[in-house]
Structures are given as structure tokens and as C-alpha cells.
C-alpha positions as CSV (number, residue, x, y, z in Angstrom):
1,M,11.8,-4.2,-8.4
2,K,12.3,-8.0,-7.5
3,R,9.8,-9.7,-9.2
4,L,8.3,-12.6,-7.6
5,T,8.4,-14.7,-10.8
6,L,12.1,-15.1,-9.4
7,A,10.6,-17.4,-6.6
8,L,10.1,-20.0,-9.4
9,L,13.6,-20.0,-10.8
10,C,15.9,-19.4,-8.0
11,S,18.8,-22.4,-7.4
12,A,18.2,-24.3,-4.8
13,I,21.6,-24.5,-3.9
14,I,20.9,-20.7,-2.2
15,P,19.5,-21.2,1.4
16,L,16.7,-19.5,2.0
17,G,17.9,-17.7,5.2
18,E,21.5,-17.0,3.7
19,M,20.3,-14.0,1.2
20,A,17.7,-12.0,2.2
21,D,18.1,-10.5,-1.5
22,A,17.5,-14.5,-3.1
23,C,14.0,-15.7,-3.7
24,P,13.2,-19.0,-1.8
25,L,12.6,-22.0,-3.9
26,L,9.1,-22.7,-3.1
27,R,6.8,-25.2,-3.4
28,H,3.6,-24.8,-4.9
29,A,1.3,-24.9,-7.5
30,V,0.2,-21.2,-8.2
31,P,1.2,-20.3,-12.0
32,A,3.7,-17.5,-11.8
33,G,2.2,-14.7,-13.9
34,R,-0.6,-14.7,-10.0
35,I,2.1,-14.7,-7.9
36,N,3.4,-11.8,-9.8
37,A,-0.1,-10.1,-10.1
38,L,-0.3,-10.1,-6.2
39,A,3.2,-8.1,-6.3
40,R,2.3,-4.2,-5.7
41,G,-1.4,-3.2,-4.2
42,F,-3.8,-1.5,-2.1
43,N,-7.4,-2.8,-0.4
44,A,-10.4,-1.0,-2.2
45,D,-12.3,-1.0,1.4
46,G,-16.0,0.6,1.5
47,W,-16.6,0.0,-1.9
48,I,-18.5,-2.9,-1.5
49,N,-18.6,-3.1,2.2
50,G,-19.5,0.8,2.9
51,Q,-21.4,3.3,1.9
52,Q,-18.8,4.6,-0.7
53,S,-19.6,4.7,-4.4
54,A,-17.0,3.2,-7.0
55,P,-13.6,4.7,-6.7
56,P,-12.7,7.2,-9.3
57,L,-12.2,6.1,-12.7
58,G,-9.1,8.1,-13.3
59,L,-7.4,7.3,-9.9
60,L,-7.7,3.7,-10.7
61,Q,-6.0,4.3,-14.0
62,Q,-3.1,6.7,-12.3
63,L,-2.6,3.9,-9.3
64,R,-2.3,1.3,-12.4
65,K,0.1,3.2,-14.6
66,A,2.3,3.8,-11.4
67,G,2.6,-0.2,-11.0
68,M,0.2,-1.1,-8.6
69,T,-1.3,-4.7,-10.0
70,H,-3.5,-5.7,-7.5
71,V,-6.7,-4.7,-5.6
72,R,-7.9,-6.6,-2.3
73,L,-11.9,-6.1,-2.8
74,P,-13.4,-6.5,0.6
75,V,-17.1,-8.0,0.6
76,P,-19.1,-8.1,3.8
77,A,-19.7,-11.5,4.6
78,E,-23.1,-10.6,6.3
79,Q,-24.6,-9.3,3.2
80,V,-23.7,-12.4,1.0
81,M,-24.8,-14.7,3.5
82,Q,-28.5,-15.5,3.4
83,R,-28.6,-15.9,7.3
84,F,-28.5,-12.5,7.6
85,A,-29.8,-10.4,3.9
86,A,-32.7,-10.6,2.2
87,K,-32.4,-12.3,-1.1
88,A,-33.1,-9.2,-3.2
89,D,-30.1,-7.6,-1.0
90,Q,-27.8,-10.3,-1.5
91,Q,-28.4,-10.5,-4.9
92,A,-27.7,-6.6,-5.3
93,R,-24.8,-6.9,-3.4
94,L,-23.4,-9.9,-5.5
95,G,-23.7,-7.8,-8.6
96,A,-22.0,-5.0,-7.2
97,V,-18.9,-7.7,-6.5
98,D,-19.3,-8.4,-9.9
99,D,-19.4,-4.7,-11.6
100,A,-16.2,-4.1,-9.5
101,V,-14.3,-6.8,-10.7
102,T,-15.6,-6.0,-14.2
103,I,-14.0,-2.4,-13.7
104,L,-10.9,-4.1,-11.9
105,V,-10.0,-6.1,-14.4
106,S,-10.7,-3.9,-17.7
107,L,-8.2,-1.7,-16.4
108,G,-5.4,-4.6,-15.8
109,Y,-5.6,-5.4,-12.4
110,S,-6.1,-8.9,-10.6
111,V,-8.8,-8.9,-8.1
112,S,-8.9,-10.7,-4.5
113,I,-12.5,-11.0,-3.8
114,D,-12.1,-11.1,0.4
115,L,-14.9,-12.7,2.1
116,H,-14.7,-10.2,5.8
117,G,-16.9,-10.9,8.3
118,G,-18.3,-8.2,10.6
119,E,-19.1,-8.3,13.9
120,S,-22.5,-10.8,13.4
121,F,-20.7,-13.1,11.7
122,N,-18.0,-13.3,14.1
123,Q,-20.4,-13.8,16.8
124,L,-21.5,-17.0,15.1
125,H,-18.4,-18.1,14.2
126,R,-17.7,-18.1,17.7
127,Q,-20.7,-19.7,19.2
128,D,-22.0,-21.9,16.6
129,P,-19.0,-23.1,13.9
130,V,-21.0,-25.6,12.1
131,A,-23.8,-22.7,11.6
132,A,-20.7,-20.6,10.2
133,M,-19.5,-23.4,8.0
134,E,-22.8,-23.3,6.4
135,A,-22.8,-19.8,6.1
136,M,-19.5,-19.4,4.8
137,K,-20.1,-21.9,2.1
138,G,-23.3,-20.6,1.0
139,A,-21.3,-17.1,0.6
140,W,-18.9,-19.2,-1.8
141,H,-21.4,-21.0,-3.7
142,D,-22.5,-17.4,-4.7
143,L,-19.2,-15.4,-4.6
144,A,-17.8,-18.7,-6.8
145,R,-20.7,-17.8,-9.6
146,V,-19.2,-14.3,-10.0
147,I,-15.6,-15.5,-9.9
148,R,-16.4,-17.7,-13.1
149,R,-17.4,-14.9,-15.0
150,H,-13.9,-13.4,-15.2
151,P,-10.4,-14.6,-16.2
152,T,-9.3,-17.3,-13.9
153,D,-5.9,-16.1,-13.9
154,R,-7.2,-12.6,-12.9
155,V,-9.6,-13.1,-9.6
156,F,-8.7,-14.9,-6.1
157,A,-10.7,-15.9,-3.8
158,E,-9.6,-15.3,-0.3
159,L,-11.8,-17.3,2.1
160,L,-12.0,-15.6,5.4
161,N,-10.5,-12.3,6.3
162,E,-9.0,-12.5,10.0
163,P,-10.7,-15.6,11.3
164,D,-12.2,-15.2,14.4
165,T,-12.1,-18.4,16.1
166,D,-8.8,-20.6,17.9
167,A,-6.1,-21.8,15.8
168,A,-7.2,-25.6,16.1
169,K,-10.7,-25.4,15.1
170,W,-9.6,-22.6,12.0
171,Q,-7.4,-25.0,10.6
172,S,-9.5,-27.8,10.5
173,E,-12.5,-25.2,8.9
174,V,-10.4,-23.6,6.4
175,E,-9.0,-27.7,5.4
176,E,-13.0,-28.1,5.0
177,L,-13.8,-24.9,3.5
178,S,-10.6,-25.0,0.8
179,L,-12.1,-28.5,-0.1
180,F,-15.4,-26.9,-1.0
181,V,-14.5,-23.8,-2.5
182,R,-11.7,-25.9,-4.7
183,Q,-15.1,-27.9,-6.2
184,L,-16.5,-24.6,-7.3
185,L,-13.5,-23.1,-8.6
186,P,-11.1,-25.8,-9.8
187,R,-8.4,-23.5,-10.8
188,T,-8.6,-20.4,-9.1
189,T,-5.7,-19.4,-6.8
190,L,-7.0,-19.3,-3.4
191,I,-5.7,-17.0,-0.4
192,V,-6.0,-18.0,3.5
193,G,-4.1,-16.9,6.7
194,P,-4.2,-17.6,10.5
195,V,-6.2,-16.4,13.1
196,N,-5.2,-13.4,15.6
197,W,-5.5,-10.9,13.1
198,Q,-3.7,-12.7,11.0
199,R,-0.5,-11.5,12.6
200,P,3.1,-13.1,11.4
201,D,3.6,-14.0,14.4
202,S,0.7,-16.6,14.5
203,L,1.7,-17.8,11.0
204,P,3.9,-20.5,12.8
205,G,1.1,-22.2,14.4
206,F,-0.6,-22.7,10.7
207,H,-0.4,-25.5,8.9
208,P,-1.0,-25.2,4.8
209,L,-3.2,-27.0,2.8
210,S,-2.3,-30.2,1.0
211,D,-3.7,-28.0,-2.1
212,L,-1.0,-26.2,-3.4
213,N,-2.3,-23.8,-5.6
214,V,-2.6,-21.3,-2.3
215,V,-1.3,-18.0,-1.2
216,Y,-0.7,-17.1,2.7
217,A,-1.9,-13.6,3.7
218,I,-0.6,-12.3,7.0
219,H,-1.6,-8.6,8.3
220,F,1.0,-6.3,9.5
221,Y,0.4,-3.1,12.0
222,D,3.1,-2.8,14.2
223,P,4.1,-1.4,16.5
224,M,0.5,-0.5,16.8
225,V,1.7,2.1,19.3
226,F,2.7,3.6,15.9
227,T,0.4,2.5,13.5
228,H,-2.8,3.3,15.3
229,Q,-2.2,6.5,17.1
230,A,-5.0,8.7,16.5
231,H,-7.0,5.8,16.8
232,W,-11.0,6.6,15.8
233,D,-12.4,5.5,18.6
234,P,-12.6,7.9,21.0
235,K,-12.6,4.9,23.7
236,D,-9.5,3.4,22.4
237,P,-6.2,3.8,24.6
238,L,-4.4,5.0,21.6
239,H,-7.2,7.7,20.8
240,D,-4.9,10.3,22.6
241,I,-1.6,9.3,21.3
242,R,-0.2,12.0,18.4
243,G,2.9,12.7,17.2
244,L,5.0,9.6,18.3
245,P,7.8,9.1,15.6
246,Y,9.5,5.9,13.6
247,P,11.7,4.5,14.6
248,I,10.8,4.4,17.9
249,R,13.9,5.3,20.1
250,A,14.1,5.4,23.6
251,D,16.5,8.7,23.5
252,D,14.4,10.3,21.0
253,P,12.8,13.3,23.1
254,E,9.2,12.7,21.5
255,V,9.4,9.5,22.9
256,Q,10.7,10.6,26.3
257,K,8.1,13.2,26.6
258,L,5.0,10.7,25.6
259,R,6.6,8.5,27.9
260,R,6.4,11.1,30.9
261,R,2.9,11.8,30.1
262,L,1.3,8.4,29.5
263,A,2.9,7.7,33.3
264,D,1.6,10.8,34.7
265,D,-1.7,9.8,33.3
266,G,-1.9,6.4,34.2
267,N,-1.9,4.5,31.2
268,A,-0.4,1.9,31.6
269,K,-1.8,0.0,28.5
270,V,-0.1,1.8,26.1
271,L,3.2,2.5,28.0
272,A,3.3,-1.2,28.3
273,M,2.7,-1.0,24.2
274,L,5.6,2.0,23.9
275,D,7.8,-0.2,25.8
276,R,7.7,-3.3,23.8
277,A,8.3,-1.5,20.3
278,V,11.7,0.2,21.8
279,P,14.0,-0.3,20.4
280,D,12.2,-0.5,17.0
281,E,14.6,0.7,14.4
282,R,13.4,-2.0,11.7
283,I,10.5,-4.1,11.1
284,D,12.6,-7.2,11.0
285,K,11.8,-8.7,14.6
286,W,7.8,-8.1,13.7
287,L,8.2,-10.4,10.7
288,E,10.7,-12.6,11.4
289,P,8.4,-15.5,12.1
290,A,6.7,-15.4,8.8
291,V,10.5,-16.1,7.3
292,T,10.9,-18.8,9.8
293,W,7.5,-20.6,8.5
294,Q,8.1,-19.9,5.2
295,Q,11.6,-21.5,5.3
296,Q,9.7,-24.6,7.0
297,F,6.6,-25.0,4.2
298,S,7.9,-23.5,1.5
299,R,4.6,-21.4,0.8
300,P,4.3,-18.2,-1.1
301,I,3.3,-15.5,1.2
302,I,1.6,-11.6,0.8
303,I,1.4,-8.8,3.5
304,N,-2.1,-8.2,2.4
305,E,-3.3,-5.6,4.9
306,F,-0.5,-3.1,6.6
307,G,-0.9,0.8,7.1
308,V,-0.4,3.8,9.0
309,L,-3.4,5.8,10.1
310,K,-2.7,9.3,8.5
311,A,-4.7,11.5,11.4
312,G,-2.0,11.4,14.0
313,A,1.4,9.6,12.7
314,P,4.1,12.3,11.6
315,R,4.4,12.2,7.9
316,Q,7.9,11.3,7.5
317,S,7.5,8.2,10.1
318,R,4.5,7.2,8.1
319,L,6.2,7.2,4.5
320,R,9.4,5.6,6.0
321,W,7.5,3.1,7.7
322,L,5.3,2.1,4.8
323,S,8.7,2.2,2.7
324,S,10.4,-0.4,5.6
325,V,7.3,-2.9,4.7
326,T,7.5,-2.7,0.8
327,S,11.1,-3.0,0.5
328,Y,11.3,-6.0,3.5
329,A,8.4,-7.8,1.4
330,E,10.2,-7.3,-1.8
331,R,13.3,-8.5,-0.7
332,H,11.4,-11.7,0.6
333,C,10.1,-11.8,-2.8
334,W,6.4,-11.4,-1.1
335,G,3.2,-9.6,-2.3
336,W,1.9,-6.4,-0.3
337,T,-1.8,-5.2,-0.3
338,H,-1.4,-1.7,1.2
339,W,-4.8,-1.0,3.6
340,E,-6.2,1.1,2.1
341,F,-7.4,3.7,-0.3
342,M,-9.6,6.5,0.1
343,Q,-10.1,6.6,4.2
344,G,-8.3,7.3,7.3
345,F,-4.9,5.1,6.0
346,G,-5.7,5.6,2.8
347,L,-3.5,7.1,-0.1
348,L,-5.1,10.2,-1.0
349,D,-4.5,13.7,-0.1
350,D,-6.9,15.1,2.0
351,R,-6.9,18.4,1.1
352,L,-6.6,17.9,-2.7
353,G,-9.0,14.9,-2.9
354,R,-5.9,13.4,-5.2
355,I,-3.3,10.7,-4.7
356,D,-0.4,11.4,-2.8
357,T,2.8,10.4,-4.6
358,G,4.4,11.1,-1.8
359,A,3.1,8.1,0.2
360,L,2.9,5.9,-3.5
361,N,6.3,6.7,-3.7
362,A,7.2,5.5,-0.4
363,L,5.4,1.7,-1.1
364,L,7.0,1.6,-4.6
365,G,10.4,2.1,-3.0
366,Q,10.9,5.8,-5.2
367,Q,12.5,7.9,-2.4
368,P,12.5,11.3,-3.8
369,G,8.6,10.8,-2.5
370,L,9.5,11.0,1.3
371,A,10.3,14.7,0.5
372,G,7.3,15.8,1.1
373,P,3.0,15.8,-0.1
374,D,3.2,16.0,-4.2
375,P,-0.6,14.5,-4.5
376,I,-0.9,13.5,-8.4
377,G,-2.0,16.1,-10.5
378,S,-1.5,18.9,-8.4
379,R,1.2,20.3,-10.4
380,P,0.9,23.3,-12.5
381,R,0.4,22.5,-15.8
């Protein structure tokens, strides 16, 4: 793996666009150890923001031993905001965050505390930005007390997941919010991203903060007709799509068959999504806007959400896509954090409840894992 700390060491005589394998010389104040800590990770969705209990300790230890360095911990915004939660419930949720960070740090992970808005907060954010800002500041006032209990170089503060507002408004808000959080956490590295689901093509409209102790996060699920096939919502147009391979090529018989079926069913929306994804032999075209932004502003980037639903995607195609994303990220010296661990996009073998070594190997660039499922712990002793 090309360690992300090389971004601090690369010679300025190597232009960013000339060598994909050379880390760019960036302008930031994020300590090298923290950049390196964000190199490889996964989202622990459902631990704080769902009904799941803590993931089994053994699985967390296995992933750490395999080379994972970072866990993104989504924290439900409404449950740590006084506007939406009773005081006792709010304190209980903050205690759960503290416990989770304690466990993860003890295992050697670095942790991003991600303020993860739900529909109630997002609606408030759209309709009453002043009240939303007050709610965010209140949440970070309390989350900062949790973060201060842990080593500064091991915990990151992600100000808001997928801001659901327009770009100009969020630009102003994040500048105000980051100044507020910086007063609470003078040395903590912040993580921020653009609007529109933090897509790579939204990053060029986002200006970096004057604060240099910041990493910029994008989310990547393109082409969605592939990554979200067999969507969990029966009303979603992608719910009935299954078996779409990756790469998506127009001359692939499976693609042609699917295209005929979509046309016969009159599913124009998904057909248009499929056509936009062809030809899609590489993921470069989807991530290029983030490369361009980094060339312009010289700030560190992490893809801290990406993944493929397991239910409908062909296994080898899913592994190929995951490997493509992480290899691209590492060639550009970006960190990555897979979405997620134990659910529909996750890293577990659904039959055995053990880590799917094939998926893990695809993420870590160990090509033998593409051969097929091989859950950790399933081999005969």
C-alpha cells in the first residue's frame, strides 16, 4: 500500500496530474499520523444509529489485524440534539458513543464521529437553517465532551453527513460551524464534505475552509444502477434490477437482456441510468471531479462511504468494483472507508456471520480473494 503519509514527502517537482502513482504535495495541517490512520476503514452503521448492539469483539479484532485502521461511527443527529431528544435519551446516546470509541481505540482503531442527520433534522435544515445551526452547535457542544475523553490523534469530528441544503447555504454554514467546533476542539482534525450526497461531482463547487486541519470527504456509489440494484425499497426503480455485471458494457448479453426488459416494462428512469453508465469499464470518469478539485486546492481527500448492495449484484462484479475503488483511492493517496460492516452492503458472509475474506481481500488489494467466498473462520482447523 502506498502510505498516505507520502503526501507530506513527495517532491514539488512532480505535478499532480502527471503521475497517478505519486502522492500530491498538499497544503494542510493534518498530522501525518492522522492522514495515515484514515487510510483503510469501514462504517459501523447500526451500532449507534440503529438497533444493533456492539459488533462482536472478535470480528473487530480480525479486521484490525487484517489492516483496517479506521472506523466511521454514524451518530444519529436527532438523538443527540435537545430539540429532538429527551435529556435522558440524549445522555444515554452520548454514553453509547463514548463506550464505542473506548472499545475501538483500545483495539487500535482511529474513529470518526459522524453527525448523521435523519429526515427530521434534514427537514429542519431545509426549512429553518437558523434553528438547524443551533441544533448542530448544541450537538457538537456535547459530542466534544466525549471526544475530549480520548486521545486527540485518534478521534475525528465529522461535522455533518450529506448536508441536505443548497451549496451556497452549506458553504456559509460549514464555515460558521467549523469555527464553533474548533473552539471546542482546538487540535482535533475535522472532516467535512459537500452537498448533494457528497458526490465527487459536487466537490468542485465546494471551497475548502481556511482551517487547514481538515480532511474532505466524498461518497461514491456510481454507477448507482449497479451499486444499488435490488434496492431495499420495493418502490424504488432499482428494486427489481438484479444480476447487472460490472464493468457495464453495451455488448454484454446480460446488459442487452436487461435493457430489453427495461424498455418492454417502460422503465425509462432506470433505462436512462443504465445508458449513462455505458461504457463504464473504469471508475475514473466518476471520480475525476475530485481529482480536479484536489489539483486546484491541494487538500486531503477521503472516500468515507462507498459500497455495493450484496442482494442483487453478481459477486465477482461486486468484488471487482470494490477493488477498483480502493486501488484508485490508494493511487491518489486518498483514504477510504467502506459502507458498511454488518448489513446490506456489509463485509459479513450472510450465511455464516463471519467476515467475507473475498470482499476483504478485494478492498485490501489482495487479488486471490476474488476467487470466491472464503469467510474468515470457515476453514477447517
